[in-house]
C-alpha positions as CSV (number, residue, x, y, z in Angstrom):
1,X,150.2,-11.5,8.6
2,X,152.8,-9.1,9.7
3,X,152.1,-6.2,12.2
4,X,152.0,-2.8,10.7
5,X,151.5,0.8,11.7
6,X,149.7,3.7,10.1
7,X,151.6,7.0,9.9
8,X,149.7,10.2,9.3
9,X,151.5,13.3,8.2
10,X,149.8,16.7,8.2
11,X,151.0,20.1,7.1
12,X,149.9,23.6,8.1
13,X,149.9,26.1,10.9
14,X,147.8,25.9,14.0
15,X,146.8,29.5,13.5
16,X,147.0,31.4,10.2
17,X,146.2,35.1,10.6
18,X,145.4,36.5,7.2
19,X,144.3,39.8,5.8
20,X,142.7,40.1,2.4
21,X,142.4,43.4,0.5
22,X,139.1,43.8,-1.4
23,X,138.7,46.5,-4.0
24,X,135.0,47.4,-3.5
25,X,135.0,49.7,-6.6
26,X,134.7,46.5,-8.8
27,X,131.5,45.5,-7.0
28,X,128.0,47.1,-7.1
29,X,127.0,49.3,-4.2
30,X,124.7,47.8,-1.7
31,X,124.4,44.5,0.1
32,X,126.8,41.6,-0.3
33,X,127.8,38.4,1.5
34,X,131.5,37.7,1.8
35,X,132.6,34.1,2.5
36,X,136.0,32.9,3.6
37,X,136.9,29.2,3.4
38,X,139.8,27.7,5.5
39,X,141.2,24.2,4.7
40,X,142.8,22.0,7.4
41,X,146.0,20.4,6.1
42,X,145.1,16.7,6.7
43,X,142.6,16.5,3.8
44,X,141.2,18.7,1.1
45,X,137.7,18.1,2.4
46,X,138.4,19.3,6.0
47,X,137.2,22.9,5.7
48,X,135.4,25.6,7.6
49,X,133.3,28.5,6.1
50,X,132.5,31.8,7.7
51,X,130.3,34.5,6.2
52,X,130.0,38.2,6.7
53,X,127.3,40.6,5.4
54,X,128.6,44.0,4.3
55,X,127.1,47.1,2.7
56,X,129.2,48.9,0.1
57,X,128.6,52.6,-0.6
58,X,131.0,54.2,-3.0
59,X,128.3,56.5,-4.6
60,X,125.0,58.2,-3.5
61,X,123.0,55.5,-5.4
62,X,120.6,53.4,-3.4
63,X,117.3,51.7,-3.6
64,X,114.6,50.2,-1.4
65,X,113.3,46.7,-1.9
66,X,110.1,45.5,-0.3
67,X,107.8,42.5,-0.4
68,X,104.4,44.0,-1.2
69,X,102.2,40.8,-1.6
70,X,103.1,37.5,-0.1
71,X,104.9,36.3,3.0
72,X,108.2,34.8,4.0
73,X,106.3,31.5,4.2
74,X,103.9,31.1,1.3
75,X,102.1,28.6,-0.8
76,X,104.0,27.9,-4.1
77,X,100.7,28.6,-6.0
78,X,100.6,32.2,-4.8
79,X,101.8,35.2,-6.7
80,X,104.5,37.3,-4.9
81,X,104.8,41.0,-5.6
82,X,108.0,43.1,-5.0
83,X,108.6,46.8,-5.3
84,X,111.9,48.5,-6.1
85,X,112.3,52.3,-5.7
86,X,115.7,54.0,-6.6
87,X,116.7,57.3,-5.1
88,X,117.4,58.8,-8.6
89,X,115.6,59.2,-11.9
90,X,118.8,58.4,-13.8
91,X,118.0,54.7,-14.0
92,X,118.4,52.6,-17.1
93,X,117.5,49.2,-15.7
94,X,115.9,47.5,-12.7
95,X,116.3,43.7,-12.6
96,X,114.9,41.1,-10.2
97,X,116.9,38.0,-9.3
98,X,116.2,34.8,-7.4
99,X,117.1,31.1,-7.7
100,X,118.1,30.4,-11.2
101,X,118.9,33.9,-12.2
102,X,116.9,36.9,-13.6
103,X,113.1,36.9,-13.2
104,X,112.5,40.1,-15.1
105,X,113.5,43.7,-15.7
106,X,112.1,47.2,-16.2
107,X,113.9,49.7,-18.4
108,X,114.1,53.5,-18.0
109,X,112.1,53.7,-14.8
110,X,113.2,54.7,-11.3
111,X,110.7,52.3,-9.7
112,X,109.2,48.9,-10.6
113,X,106.7,46.4,-9.4
114,X,107.4,42.7,-10.1
115,X,104.7,40.0,-10.0
116,X,106.3,36.6,-9.7
117,X,104.3,33.3,-9.6
118,X,105.7,31.0,-7.0
119,X,105.7,28.2,-9.5
120,X,108.4,30.1,-11.5
121,X,111.0,29.2,-8.8
122,X,109.3,26.1,-7.2
123,X,109.1,24.7,-3.7
124,X,111.9,25.6,-1.3
125,X,113.8,28.5,0.2
126,X,114.7,31.2,-2.3
127,X,116.7,34.5,-2.1
128,X,115.1,37.5,-3.9
129,X,117.1,40.7,-4.7
130,X,117.2,43.5,-7.2
131,X,120.0,45.3,-9.0
132,X,119.5,48.9,-10.1
133,X,121.7,50.2,-13.0
134,X,122.0,53.9,-13.9
135,X,122.7,55.2,-17.4
136,X,126.3,55.9,-16.3
137,X,126.8,52.2,-15.4
138,X,126.7,52.6,-11.6
139,X,124.9,49.7,-9.9
140,X,123.2,49.1,-6.5
141,X,122.3,45.7,-5.2
142,X,119.4,45.6,-2.7
143,X,119.2,43.5,0.4
144,X,118.1,39.9,0.0
145,X,114.6,38.8,1.0
146,X,114.4,35.1,1.8
147,X,111.1,33.4,1.0
148,X,110.2,29.7,1.7
149,X,107.6,28.3,-0.7
150,X,105.7,25.2,0.4
151,X,103.7,22.7,-1.6
152,X,100.6,23.0,0.6
153,X,98.7,26.0,1.8
154,X,100.0,26.7,5.4
155,X,97.2,26.6,8.0
156,X,96.2,29.8,9.9
157,X,94.2,30.4,13.1
158,X,90.9,32.4,13.1
159,X,89.6,34.3,16.1
160,X,86.1,35.6,16.6
161,X,85.0,38.3,19.0
162,X,82.2,40.8,19.8
163,X,78.7,41.4,18.7
164,X,78.3,41.8,15.8
165,X,80.9,39.1,15.2
166,X,84.3,40.1,14.0
167,X,86.7,37.6,12.4
168,X,90.5,38.2,12.7
169,X,93.3,36.1,11.2
170,X,97.0,36.3,10.1
171,X,96.9,37.1,6.4
172,X,99.1,37.3,3.3
173,X,99.0,40.8,1.8
174,X,97.3,40.8,-1.6
175,X,95.5,37.5,-1.0
176,X,91.7,37.1,-1.3
177,X,89.8,35.2,1.4
178,X,86.2,33.9,1.2
179,X,84.1,34.1,4.4
180,X,81.7,31.2,4.5
181,X,79.0,30.8,7.1
182,X,76.0,28.6,8.1
183,X,73.5,28.5,10.9
184,X,73.5,24.7,10.9
185,X,76.5,22.4,10.6
186,X,74.4,19.8,8.8
187,X,73.9,22.1,5.8
188,X,76.5,23.4,3.4
189,X,78.4,26.6,4.2
190,X,77.6,29.5,1.8
191,X,80.0,32.3,0.8
192,X,79.0,35.5,2.6
193,X,81.8,37.8,1.4
194,X,85.2,38.0,-0.2
195,X,88.0,40.1,1.3
196,X,91.3,41.0,-0.3
197,X,93.7,42.1,2.5
198,X,96.4,44.7,2.1
199,X,98.5,43.9,5.2
200,X,99.4,41.0,7.5
201,X,96.1,41.1,9.4
202,X,92.8,40.1,7.9
203,X,89.5,41.3,9.4
204,X,85.8,41.0,8.6
205,X,82.7,42.0,10.5
206,X,79.4,40.3,10.4
207,X,77.0,42.5,8.4
208,X,73.8,40.8,9.7
209,X,73.2,42.5,13.1
210,X,70.6,39.9,13.9
211,X,73.0,36.9,13.7
212,X,73.3,35.6,17.2
213,X,74.4,32.0,16.4
214,X,76.4,31.3,13.3
215,X,79.3,29.0,12.2
216,X,82.1,30.4,10.1
217,X,84.9,29.2,7.8
218,X,87.6,30.9,5.9
219,X,88.8,29.8,2.4
220,X,91.7,31.1,0.4
221,X,91.0,31.8,-3.3
222,X,94.4,32.7,-4.8
């Protein structure tokens, strides 16, 4: 065995200031994420990424994008609902995108509602956004809404207060909840009422004013 040395040779500058010109007229108006990747000279895999969110506005075209039903953390079996409203009537197409590409489109309308089953995209973290196209070809890309879909229904706390009793819980807009109750834990709970909530807070008040001792449970139905 003969002694040997290893010699490593690298190339590149310690600091490399760089300016890149971007022609924004080739991109849709609206929200974009720009990413730069720098490579260190010792190996092609030694790299660093940095991202920057920007808003491009070369025309008056814009649109609002909202999550109407569902939450940023939802059960994959739920249905999500998104609304898109453009600021002009001169719209030829509104298209919704997420993981895997297009999830649907609406033609000739300045606003749209999209109902998307979570099973269409699957378990995981997904970006949802819409692109509005006018009849003249102008486009606007909305902001991205990130939603994590889980394989199991996430638990939620329920609080009770007052007389008559009032139940309060964090809710998913558009979701239906069954209120079950019983006066004895040894007998099955019965469904008392079903509530479809319209915001992030669910509430229900006991309709039996004579109920002084009762046990409650909440159950999701969709």
